[in-house]
N, C-alpha and C positions, 0 to 999 in steps of 0.2 A: 504494500500500500504506500503510495507516494505521500510523504510528509510535506505539508505546505505551510510556510510561515505567513501569518496574517498581519502584515504591517499596516500601521495607520493610527490615526488619532482616536480610534475607538476606545482606547484605554482612558480617555478623558470624559466620556459620556457618563451620565448618572447610571449607576449600576453596571459598570463595565464588565463585570463577571458574566452578567446575563447576556450582554452583547456578544461576548466571546462564545458562550454556549450556543447562541443562535448561529453564528458564523461557522462554528465547528460542526453543528448539526447539518447545515447545508453541505459542507464538505463531505461528511460521512455518508450522506445520501447519494453522493456521486462516487463513492469509493476512495475518497481522499482522507487523510488524517490532518485536520487543521491544528496548527500550533499557535495559540494566542500569546501575545507578549506577557500576560500576567500568569501564564502557566508556570509551575515550578521549573526553574532553569537549571540545567546541568552546569556545574563549575562556575557559579556566579562569583565565587571567590570572596575576598575580604575587601574592605574599604568603605567609603561613604555609601549611602543608599544610592545616590546617583551612579556611582561607579559600579555597584552591584547590578543595578538595572541595565546599564549599558553592556556590561560583560555578559549578563544573562541573555539579553536580546541577541547579541552576536553569537552566543553559543546556540541559541535556538535556530538562528539562520543557518549556521554551519551544519546543524543536524537535519536540515530539510533539503529536498530536491528542487524546490521551487518557492517562489514568493508571490503572494497576491497582495498588492498594496492599495489601500484606500487613499485616493488622491482628491477626495472631496475637499474643496477649498476650506482652509482652516486658519482662522484669525487673519484673514486677508484674501486676496484673489488667488493665491497659489496654494499648493499642497503643504502639509505639515513638514517642517524642516527635518524632524527626526525620521519621518518616513522616507524622505528623499535620501538621507544618509543610508538608511537600510537598503534602499534600492541600489545605490552605488556599491555598498558592501556586498550585496548578493551578486551584482554584475561582476565584481572583481573575483568572486569565487566561481564564476562561470555558471551561475544558476539562471534558469528561465524565470522571468518576472512578468507578471500580468498586473494591470492596474484597472481600477474602477473608480467612478465618481458619480455622485448623485447630481452633479451639474452637467447640463448639456450645452452650456455656454462656453465659447472658446476662451482660452487664456487671455488673449488680447482684449476681448470684449469685457471680461471680468475686470481687467486692469483699468479699462476706460470707465466702467461703472464705479469702481472704487475711487477713481480720481477724476471727478467731473471737470477739473482744470486741464486734463489732457487735451492736447491740440496738435494739429499738424504743423510742422515747420515749413520753411520756404522750399525744402526739397521734397515735401510730401510725407515725411516720416512722422509717425505718431510719437509724441513725447509727453512724459508726465510733467507735473508741476515743477519738478526740479530740472527739467530739460533732458532727462534720460530717456533714451529710445525704448519704446514698448515693442517687443517683437510681434510681428503680425504674420503668423504662418497658418492660422486657422486650426491650431492644435489644441488638444485638451489641456495641456499644461506647458511649461517651459520646454523648449526644444530638446534640451539635454535629457530631461526625464522621459519625454515621449519617444525620442529616438533611441535612447538607451534601452527602454523596454522593448521596442521593436527589434533592435539589434540582438537582444537576448532570445528572440523567438516568440516573445509574448506580444500582447497588444492591450490597448485600453478600451474598456467598455463603459458607456455612460447610460444613465437612465435613472428614473426616480427610485427612491428607497434602495432596496438591495438588488434591484434588477441587474445592474452592472456587475455586482459581485457574483450573482448566480450565473451570468454569462461567462465570467472568468472561470468559475468552477467547472462549468460544462465544457469549456474549451480545453482546460487542463486534463479533464478526465477522459477525453477522447484520444 
């Protein structure tokens, strides 16, 4: 049975253990073993709580054959920074990564919504209030996240609620 690490900010929702149970049940229904970040971790080691969490999550990822990452915008127009780290860590290990998001709005459009002062410069480039260019590729998230997932053999699914997650699970189980 393929073990799949379930990356994402789901650990921050109210009753995260319940969220983990739901995600893992969906995986089990497709013949996958979901590993939630709050599951007991092998070799979490010593150190501060933050260090034990980081080591534990890396150990979880190492013990899995793939990652499904929740890319739903978190505290801004982009995905959770910790999740993005876990995607890169998984890619460095050669794992297949899939992503899902409850948002069907492109990354550029979410940046534009988050920054109403965004405007086009004289060259037609979209820039935020600080003058920094907003990438406009029509992708679900930042190009490095989206392309990294594609380069791993995975893809990103979007849809309301857990629809995108279910599509990731179905794709991985085939």
